C-alpha positions as CSV (number, residue, x, y, z in Angstrom):
1,X,-56.2,19.9,35.0
2,X,-54.5,23.0,36.3
3,X,-52.5,25.1,33.8
4,X,-49.1,24.4,35.5
5,X,-49.8,20.6,35.4
6,X,-50.9,20.9,31.7
7,X,-47.6,22.6,30.8
8,X,-45.5,20.0,32.7
9,X,-47.4,17.2,31.1
10,X,-47.0,18.6,27.6
11,X,-43.3,19.2,28.2
12,X,-42.9,15.7,29.5
13,X,-44.5,14.3,26.4
14,X,-42.3,16.4,24.1
15,X,-39.1,15.4,25.9
16,X,-40.2,11.7,25.7
17,X,-40.8,12.0,22.0
18,X,-37.4,13.7,21.5
19,X,-35.6,11.0,23.5
20,X,-37.4,8.3,21.5
21,X,-36.3,9.9,18.2
22,X,-32.7,10.3,19.4
23,X,-32.5,6.5,20.1
24,X,-33.3,5.6,16.5
25,X,-30.2,4.5,14.7
26,X,-30.2,4.6,10.9
27,X,-27.6,3.0,8.5
28,X,-25.2,5.6,7.0
29,X,-25.8,6.2,3.3
30,X,-22.0,6.5,2.9
31,X,-20.6,4.1,5.6
32,X,-17.2,4.9,7.1
33,X,-14.2,2.7,6.8
34,X,-10.7,2.6,8.4
35,X,-8.0,0.9,6.4
36,X,-4.9,0.0,8.4
37,X,-2.1,-1.4,6.3
38,X,1.1,-2.6,7.9
39,X,3.8,-1.3,5.6
40,X,7.6,-1.3,5.7
41,X,8.6,-1.0,9.4
42,X,5.4,0.8,10.3
43,X,1.9,1.4,8.9
44,X,-0.4,3.5,6.8
45,X,-4.0,4.2,7.9
46,X,-6.8,5.8,6.0
47,X,-10.1,7.0,7.4
48,X,-12.9,7.8,4.8
49,X,-16.5,7.3,3.9
50,X,-17.7,5.1,1.0
51,X,-20.5,6.7,-1.1
52,X,-22.3,4.5,-3.6
53,X,-23.1,5.0,-7.3
54,X,-26.8,4.3,-6.9
55,X,-27.3,4.6,-10.7
56,X,-25.7,8.1,-10.8
57,X,-23.1,9.4,-13.2
58,X,-19.9,9.7,-11.0
59,X,-16.9,11.1,-12.7
60,X,-17.4,14.5,-14.2
61,X,-20.8,14.8,-12.6
62,X,-21.3,13.8,-9.0
63,X,-17.5,14.1,-8.7
64,X,-16.8,17.2,-10.9
65,X,-13.6,17.4,-12.9
66,X,-11.0,20.0,-12.0
67,X,-12.4,20.8,-8.5
68,X,-11.2,19.8,-5.1
69,X,-12.9,16.7,-3.8
70,X,-12.9,15.5,-0.2
71,X,-12.2,12.0,-1.7
72,X,-15.1,10.3,-0.1
73,X,-18.2,11.6,1.7
74,X,-19.4,12.9,5.1
75,X,-16.3,13.8,7.1
76,X,-12.9,14.8,5.6
77,X,-10.7,11.9,4.5
78,X,-7.4,11.5,6.4
79,X,-4.3,9.5,6.0
80,X,-1.7,8.7,8.7
81,X,1.8,7.5,8.1
82,X,3.5,5.8,11.1
83,X,6.9,6.6,9.7
84,X,8.6,8.9,7.2
85,X,7.6,8.0,3.6
86,X,7.9,9.0,0.0
87,X,4.4,9.8,-1.4
88,X,4.3,9.9,-5.2
89,X,8.0,10.7,-5.2
90,X,8.0,13.4,-2.5
91,X,9.3,12.9,1.0
92,X,6.7,13.2,3.7
93,X,7.2,13.1,7.5
94,X,5.3,10.7,9.7
95,X,2.0,12.1,10.9
96,X,-1.7,12.6,10.0
97,X,-2.8,14.6,6.9
98,X,-5.9,15.4,5.0
99,X,-6.3,13.5,1.7
100,X,-7.8,15.5,-1.1
101,X,-7.9,15.0,-4.9
102,X,-8.7,17.1,-8.0
103,X,-10.0,14.5,-10.5
104,X,-9.5,15.0,-14.2
105,X,-10.5,13.0,-17.3
106,X,-7.1,11.4,-17.7
107,X,-5.1,12.7,-14.7
108,X,-5.7,13.4,-11.0
109,X,-3.9,15.7,-8.6
110,X,-3.6,14.0,-5.2
111,X,-3.0,16.3,-2.3
112,X,-1.8,15.9,1.3
113,X,-2.8,18.8,3.4
114,X,-2.2,20.0,6.9
115,X,-6.0,20.7,7.1
116,X,-7.9,17.7,8.6
117,X,-11.4,19.1,8.1
118,X,-11.8,19.9,4.4
119,X,-15.2,18.8,3.2
120,X,-15.9,21.2,0.4
121,X,-13.9,23.2,-2.2
122,X,-14.6,26.4,-0.3
123,X,-12.8,25.0,2.8
124,X,-9.6,24.1,0.9
125,X,-6.6,26.3,1.6
126,X,-3.7,25.7,-0.9
127,X,-1.2,27.2,1.5
128,X,-1.7,24.2,3.7
129,X,-0.6,21.8,1.0
130,X,2.2,19.4,2.0
131,X,2.3,17.4,-1.2
132,X,0.7,17.7,-4.6
133,X,1.3,14.8,-7.0
134,X,-0.1,14.1,-10.4
135,X,-1.1,10.5,-11.3
136,X,-2.8,9.1,-14.4
137,X,-6.3,7.6,-14.2
138,X,-7.1,4.3,-15.7
139,X,-10.3,2.7,-16.8
140,X,-11.7,-0.5,-15.2
141,X,-13.5,-3.2,-17.2
142,X,-16.4,-3.3,-14.6
143,X,-17.8,-0.6,-12.4
144,X,-17.2,-0.6,-8.6
145,X,-20.4,0.5,-6.8
146,X,-18.9,1.9,-3.6
147,X,-15.9,4.3,-3.6
148,X,-12.9,2.4,-2.4
149,X,-9.4,3.2,-1.0
150,X,-7.1,0.3,-0.7
151,X,-3.4,-0.8,-1.1
152,X,-1.9,-3.1,-3.6
153,X,1.5,-4.3,-5.0
154,X,2.9,-4.3,-1.4
155,X,6.5,-5.3,-0.9
156,X,9.0,-4.7,1.9
157,X,9.5,-1.1,1.0
158,X,6.9,-0.2,-1.7
159,X,3.2,-0.1,-2.2
160,X,0.4,1.6,-4.1
161,X,-2.4,3.6,-2.7
162,X,-5.4,3.0,-4.9
163,X,-8.5,5.2,-5.3
164,X,-11.3,3.4,-7.1
165,X,-14.8,4.3,-8.0
166,X,-17.1,3.5,-10.9
167,X,-14.8,2.5,-13.8
168,X,-11.9,4.7,-12.7
169,X,-8.8,3.8,-10.7
170,X,-5.8,6.0,-9.8
171,X,-2.6,4.8,-8.0
172,X,-0.2,6.7,-5.9
173,X,3.2,5.0,-5.3
174,X,4.5,4.8,-1.7
175,X,8.0,4.1,-0.7
176,X,9.9,3.7,2.6
177,X,13.6,3.6,3.3
178,X,13.6,0.2,5.0
179,X,17.1,-0.9,4.1
180,X,19.0,1.9,5.9
181,X,17.0,1.3,9.1
182,X,17.2,-2.5,9.0
183,X,21.0,-2.4,8.4
184,X,21.5,0.0,11.3
185,X,19.5,-2.3,13.6
186,X,21.4,-5.4,12.4
187,X,24.8,-3.7,12.8
188,X,23.9,-2.7,16.4
189,X,22.4,-6.1,17.3
190,X,25.4,-8.0,16.0
191,X,27.6,-6.1,18.4
192,X,25.5,-7.3,21.3
193,X,25.6,-10.5,23.4
194,X,22.5,-12.1,21.7
195,X,23.2,-12.0,18.0
196,X,20.3,-12.4,15.6
197,X,22.1,-14.8,13.3
198,X,19.0,-16.1,11.5
199,X,17.5,-12.7,10.9
200,X,20.8,-11.3,9.6
201,X,21.4,-14.3,7.3
202,X,17.8,-14.0,6.0
203,X,18.1,-10.3,5.3
204,X,21.4,-10.7,3.5
205,X,19.9,-13.5,1.4
206,X,16.7,-11.5,0.6
207,X,18.6,-8.3,-0.4
208,X,21.3,-10.1,-2.4
209,X,24.1,-9.0,-0.1
210,X,27.3,-10.9,0.8
211,X,26.2,-14.5,0.6
212,X,29.5,-15.8,2.2
213,X,28.6,-13.7,5.3
214,X,25.0,-14.9,5.2
215,X,26.3,-18.5,5.1
216,X,28.5,-17.9,8.1
217,X,25.6,-16.5,10.1
218,X,23.2,-19.3,9.1
219,X,25.7,-21.8,10.3
220,X,25.9,-20.0,13.6
221,X,22.1,-20.1,13.8
222,X,22.1,-23.9,13.2
223,X,24.6,-24.4,16.0
224,X,22.2,-22.6,18.3
225,X,19.2,-24.6,17.1
226,X,20.3,-27.7,15.2
227,X,16.7,-29.2,14.9
228,X,15.2,-26.0,13.3
229,X,14.2,-27.1,9.8
230,X,13.5,-23.6,8.7
231,X,17.1,-22.6,9.4
232,X,18.4,-25.6,7.4
233,X,16.0,-24.5,4.6
234,X,17.5,-21.0,4.6
235,X,21.0,-22.5,4.3
236,X,19.9,-24.5,1.3
237,X,18.5,-21.3,-0.3
238,X,21.7,-19.4,0.4
239,X,23.8,-22.1,-1.1
240,X,21.6,-22.4,-4.1
241,X,21.8,-18.7,-4.8
242,X,25.6,-18.8,-4.4
243,X,25.8,-21.6,-7.0
244,X,26.7,-24.4,-4.6
245,X,24.3,-27.0,-5.8
246,X,25.9,-29.9,-4.0
247,X,25.8,-28.0,-0.7
248,X,22.2,-26.8,-1.3
249,X,21.0,-30.4,-2.0
250,X,22.7,-31.7,1.2
251,X,21.1,-28.8,3.3
252,X,17.7,-29.3,1.7
253,X,17.8,-33.1,2.4
254,X,18.7,-32.3,6.0
255,X,15.8,-29.8,6.2
256,X,13.5,-32.5,4.9
257,X,14.6,-34.9,7.5
258,X,14.1,-32.4,10.3
259,X,10.7,-31.3,8.9
260,X,9.5,-34.9,8.7
261,X,10.5,-35.4,12.4
262,X,8.5,-32.2,13.2
263,X,5.6,-33.4,11.0
264,X,5.8,-30.2,8.9
265,X,4.7,-31.2,5.4
266,X,4.9,-27.6,4.1
267,X,8.7,-27.5,4.7
268,X,9.1,-31.0,3.3
269,X,7.5,-29.7,0.0
270,X,9.5,-26.5,0.1
271,X,12.8,-28.3,0.2
272,X,11.8,-30.9,-2.4
273,X,11.2,-27.9,-4.7
274,X,14.6,-26.5,-3.8
275,X,16.2,-29.8,-4.8
276,X,14.2,-30.0,-8.0
277,X,15.3,-26.5,-9.0
278,X,19.0,-27.3,-8.7
């Protein structure tokens, strides 16, 4: 074989070997995860990686105390708020932030930073901090093998961001100003041609507002949709909360009748419970 052909053949074999190697896909030791949580009128989303214990000592060793931690593995951990929010008591604008922590034995510092690429303490720049909050750490009865970020205690306007690994859990309270925005929407909508009577009555009932007004609106909703068992159920609930037991019973009985016609056993049971509670 001539020298040129030998070089070309050798190069072809090397390229073939490289391409074959590049096609091998291996499982990530710390798999990534995206947590998208609908919250308030928007959402919160976290992107992070989940390292495992693998028999190692975690807190104070693999995750040192009193040093900035990327709060995961591999790439930087990020958190995105779809709307303005209160993070650990501090107001934060909608947007994407880096999520960092400084773990301690009994207390953690949780940091939101403008930097989206912090993967080591050396890359951390305190001047890019947006929020720094201190939260207590708590012990779990049983260890969690893989690092976990999740949400719990979710209500219409509040939630907790949980950071969990080994036998340690920390929680950061989240809060959104839902009421101001919903009321503004309802006020505007009630001035329009298509009035959201059911939604307005529901919100007034849920937030303990003017029950007389809520009753007026639910009656208007019933006029528009007289066979809607869920609207009759709401009327029964409003009357029960207002102390009108007789009216609540009558509305619940009507809702049961409508629900049976619609073959909806769930609402039959719901209204039977309303009557039993009067």
